[in-house]
C-alpha positions, 0 to 999 in steps of 0.5 A: 475394352472390357472393364475389370471387375472390382475385387472385394477385399478379403474379410481378414483385410478389413480395418478392425477397431480395438474397443478396449481403449475406448471402453477403458476411457469410458470407464475412467470417465464414469469413475471420475464422474462418480468421484466428483458426484461424491465430492459434490454431495459431501461438500456442495450446497446442492447447486451445480458446480460453477467455478466463479460462484465457488471462488466468490463463496470461498472469498466470502467465507475467508472474510468470515474467518477474519471476522472470527479471528478478530472476535476471538481476539476481542475475547482474548483481550478481555481475558488478558486484562481481567486475569492474572498472567498465570490465569491467562496462560491457563485460559489459553490452554483451555481455549486451545491456542498457543501464546504466539498466535494468541498475541497476534490475534489480540494485536489484530483485534486492537489494530482493526477495532472501531471504524477500521473493523469493516476491513475484516468484512472484505479481506481474508485473515492472512491479508488482515495480518499482513496489514497489521504493520501499516499506520493506523491513519493509512488503514483508516484511509483505506476503510474510508475508501481511499488507497493504501500503497496505491491500491483500493480495498477492492484491489487488495481483495483481488490480490493474493497474500504474496502480492499484497506483501510485495506491494506493501514492501515496495511502498515502504521502501519508497517512503524510506527512500523519500524520507532519506532524500528529504533528510539530506535536503534538510541537512544541507539546508541547515548547514547553509543556514549555519554558514550564513549565521556564521558569515553574518556574525563575522560581518556585524562590525562592518558598516551598514551599507557593507552588511546590506551588500553582503546580505544581498549577495547571499540572498541572490546566491541562496535564491539561485540554489533554491531554484536549482533545487526546485528544478530538480524537484520538477524533474522528479515529478515529471518522471512520476507522470511519465510513468504510464499508470503510475501508482496512486501513492507515487502521485500522492508523494509528488503532490505532498512534495509540492505542498511542502514547498508551498507551505514553507514559502507561505510561512516565510512570507507570513512570518516577515509580512512579505507582500506579493509586491516589493515594498517601496522605500517609503512603505516604512516611513510611518515608523519614523513619523513623529 
C-alpha cells in the first residue's frame, strides 16, 4: 500500500506570534530600569543595590537621629536654664521648634544622660521616646547589658516601635498585677497580725501555762497557713518554668519572690536569735545563774 504524502500546511495556517505585548513588556522593563537608575544616582552612594546593606545603613542613620535629638535636647536645656521664660519661648521660635516637641527632647536628654547615653547610639529616636516612661534603674541595667521587659538591647533594636510599645505595656501590666497580689498578701498578713495581737491582749490575764498553750496553737495554725501560701507560690513558679521560652523578666519575678520570702525568714530568725536547732530547756539557764 502506497504511503500517503504529508501535506504541507498552508501558509495562513501557521502559528503567528504577536510581538506587541513582548515589545511592551520590554519597554516597561527598560523604563523601570531607567527609573531605578535615576533613583540610585540620586540617593545611593554609588554601590550596587543590596537590600540587607541598605537596611543596616538605615538603622545606623536612625540611631544618629536619636543622638541628634539628644544633642538638640541638651542645647534646649541650656537655653531653658539660662534664659527667662519669655526669652526661652523666643529662642524656640528661632530654632524652629514648638514647645511640646521641645519639652520631649529636653526630657529625653535628661533621661538618657550620662551612662545611659550609649543607648541612643543603638536605638532609633522613636524607640528612645518609647523608653522614656521606664525607670532609670531599668534603663541603666539595659545599658549595662541586662534585659528590659525580658529583652536585650539587640532584641529591642530588631523590634519595630509598635512591637516595643506592646512589649513594654505587657511588662508594666504584669508588674502591676504582681504588685496587687503582693499588696493583698501583705494586707492579709497584717490582718492576721492584728487578730493575733488582739487575741494575745485578751489572754494576758490568763495563767502563764494557758497563755503558752494558746500561743503554741496559734503558732501551729500560722505555720500551716504560711506553708499553704508557699505551696501556692510554688505552683505559680512552676507555671513560669512550664512556659517554653518564658520571658526573662517573668523568671526574674519568680526569683525575686523566692528571695523576698527567704529574706523575711532570715530577718525573723536573726531578730529573735533563732538557731537552726531548737533550743533546749537548759539553754537559757545562764540567765538565772547567780
